[in-house]
Phi, psi and omega in degrees: 000315181298319181295325175296320179294318178296317179298317176298316180298320176301313180294320179296320178294319177302312182297320181297327183270354183297120178088354184296321178300319177297319178301312181305313183300313184292319179297315180295323177295322178290330182293340183262001184277147172091159178294324181253058188286166177292316180302321180281339179274316182287150175287318183212139178239131175234138177216130182219158170255137184293132180282160188305314183294320175298319178299309180300316183296316179299319179297316179297322179294317182290332182290346176294335178255333181224098188302329184272008181292136181223178181302331180290346179271348182285136186250357176247044174307308169255135179239127180241125175238123180245122182248144171246159172283326190238144177300324183294347179269356182298313180303317182292322179293321175298314181303316185285330178291318178297325176291326175296318179299312180304314180296322181288349177275345180291150187300328182298324179261310173055047177271324183239148184283163173080187181236348177230162187302323182297339178285333186255331185262129178264326188203144176227119176229137173250112174265126185215153171249006182280166177294161184296329182262023182297125186298325180293316178299317179300319178292327177293312180299324181296329178295324176290314177308318182299328179268012174086018178249106184281176167293137192295128179237330181240143184294332185260011182241136179299131178203168180272125176258129177250120184235126173266113187270144179297330179286354184069017178294138180225129178182163177252124180248131176229121174265121187237138174269139179243142178279142180219079180291100183290319173207181189291346184251353189225122180240101181272156174243133184239126182285143173230131175263121179258127175243124179241123182198177180276165178297326177296313180295327178295319178300313179294321181296321178297315182295315179301314183295317182295318181295315185288325178296315184286326181292326181295333185275342181280145178289129179304129177092351179287169178298315181300315181300320180295324178294320177297321176297317179300315182296318182298329178294337182272351178300320179299321180295318179297322180296317179297320175297316182289325174297321177294319175300322179292321178296319180296314178305316179294323178295320177297316176301318179298317179297321178293328178286331173295328178278345179287134180296345174254027185274230193297333178286080189291150180271002179304131171284124182294118191234020179220103185280283186203156167303137179309124190295336175298318176298316181296318182292335184258020174301145184290062181241164182231168169054227186299325180294320179295319180294323180294319180293321178298319181293323178285330175296324179290322176301317181297314181300316180295318181297315181287331175294318177296328179294314184278330188249330189288164176273192183299317184295321179292321180289332185299333182264002185292320177306314178295321179297314179296320179297317180297322178296318178297320179296314177298320178296324178290323175300321179297321176303312178301316182295322179294322178297326183274346184291128178279144178093352177270137179289163179300320181298318181293321181297315181296318182295314181292317180305316182298312183290321180294317180290323177297316182289324176298315177299321179292323179297318176296321177300314180290328175300315175297315184298311183295320178299321182291335182274341185277331186054040187258138179298337178293336184234081183280182182296332176294315178299316179301313181299317182297319179294318177296321180294322176299318181295314182294322175304315179294313177301322181294324177294320177293318188294339179277353176277120182307338181292339183245024183300324183252023183282108182290322180297317181299315178299319178297317179294319176301316182297321179301318177297313180302317177292325178290331177294331179077008181231003184228037183299323180294319177293325177297320178297314178303318182293317179293323174299318179297316180299320181291320176300313182297323179297321183279330194246350185225143174303141185240049174053247187267012182275107181294167184296333182255019180295140183298337180289343175293342170261318184302318184293311173294331178294324178294328173300311174305315178298324179294321178294322179294320176303317180297320178291321178294323178296320176299317181298313183291323183285333181266345188303318181294337183260345187087107189290135174285164182298325180297324180288316179298325179296316177297320174304310181303321180297318179292317180302316181296322177295323178296314180298314186286336174284327188270320189303317180301340181294334180303328184276351180274130179260124179227162179287157178305147176295138181246008192292334179244011189294335182277001188241021179048049181272154172255018177296136174303135182263353182268104184296339180297326178294320178298319178300314180297317179300315179302313181301317182293318180292316181297324180294315178301317180297316178304311182291324178297328183276012178095013177287165184248141179301328182297326178294315180297321181300325179296334177266016178080018181241092176253186184299324183289327176294316181295326176295315179301317179298317177302318182296321179295318180288325179296322178301317183286311189284314184273319187269320183265350178071025181296126183276082178230085180303333179293327176289316178300322179292320178297320178299313177308309182295317183295316178297323183283312190271326181269321190242355180054042178256089190295315186294319177299317180300320179292324177296317178295327179292319176303317178296318177307307180300312185293320179296311180296318181293335176293328184204064187297317180310309179306313184281334170294318176301315186287313188255343183098146185298323182298311181299319182293318179294323176297320178299316180296314180297316179295324179293318175302315182295322178293322183287331177286343178079000000 
């Protein structure tokens, strides 16, 4: 009888492994495909097929607890491990792996079954020893949320499970089914367990696995068993040391990025002022809570007025002021939750607006601090404020009620872009925001709301950021044609994303109206400036006017863009040095109009020097310095 059972197990193992080597080959081939491949993103890729003996042994071990367990229940027939050097790189690797699954479901590749992620993925687990509000874990969860996979709430629905293990093991596990067409009439599915983690976590995981496997073989109470128990007690110390090493590695990465010319001084135009203060003031609260909300709304109004109107001394205190506003808003969230007599819906409504405004306050604290270049607000302070902002947005994004919230996605992307190290994730987030804007109701967002143009325009800006980062990083070495070609592709994506927005009619922006701002409220003018700038960048990268003409942008169209901006800058006196700089470049590079270019250059200098802190905050230090340098060069002739 025993031999019959063993024989059946042997045959079942052979059947379970049939075709697994071919699946491994096809997966590895897929991982190297594309410009943004998994292989190019990961530090190290490992892929193996479980050997026959290991499979049989695993089945026999599991049968001690579940007698009917068989090879068909094993989920790591193929094992794929994707490692990063840094913890901060995990969210992007997860995002690209999910995109790889979607690409692999297409008929051309046919690596994975079905047409949506739920068809191919059986299970998602995040094992972590981090705190519940860890920002990296939140961003990892957000990558699944972006693809429509929420935190698990029901047992029979695919969702992300977050588990804190007693062993302090940390890794992301995804069980994926792979297609294995053995012949034209039979299509088998083979399970693959994917583990995504850092190289530090992998070291600990390997030691932990080896130790526990050997300890299980030792007789309890024996000398060998006691040695294994002693070693196990030291695993926790090793994990804490490796976690600290990982944190230091991430700090080193951050410092390297600050030294990078395309690093933390982001070129992003700050494009999200504040929740309309009237909305904040009209939250359904009473008594003392209503007074506190009114007081913080006044603080916000005063802070933005100081930003737009105040001098250097007034701006110097703004980072601390915005941080204090964020703290007060979070205290209000707690108070609202504790308030008796408020309905669940009212609490949720207030929590959303208060947390959105708190996240924005921390964002502005970081942005203004980066513009001050003050020793009181160093780069660590800026990074901390941005992390706080992203953490709050991340908490909201995990709520199923905000799964399709385009504004939330847009705000998260703004923070990622401002951090200067998450541009790829920002593009993913903005694409999602645009899809949600087009396909899902957006609550109180009217059809002509300015954000219906602003959000897709920000996606165009994100593509431009990626191209500019390539330009800056390759400039010292001299960019190869392959890099310049990639730049041109991003500039064209920026153009093609932005150009259709010119035909959309939206109401004037209201985001700074409570702060006596002179910011232009017509989003069409911002769009025109973007299109002119992207066209110039495309041509500088070796692009051809004939290519632009195919997209409806010829010399006469570019001249029209110049005329619109000139009307605003020269005749109306609109203080937008970024527009004046675009005009300077267009007159010089497109039309060889040196005098007009010099007039624009003078405006660039005078505008910036009147309020340099403001414009460094809005556009980033690198962009402002480049504008000043280019203006000087133009004036010198």
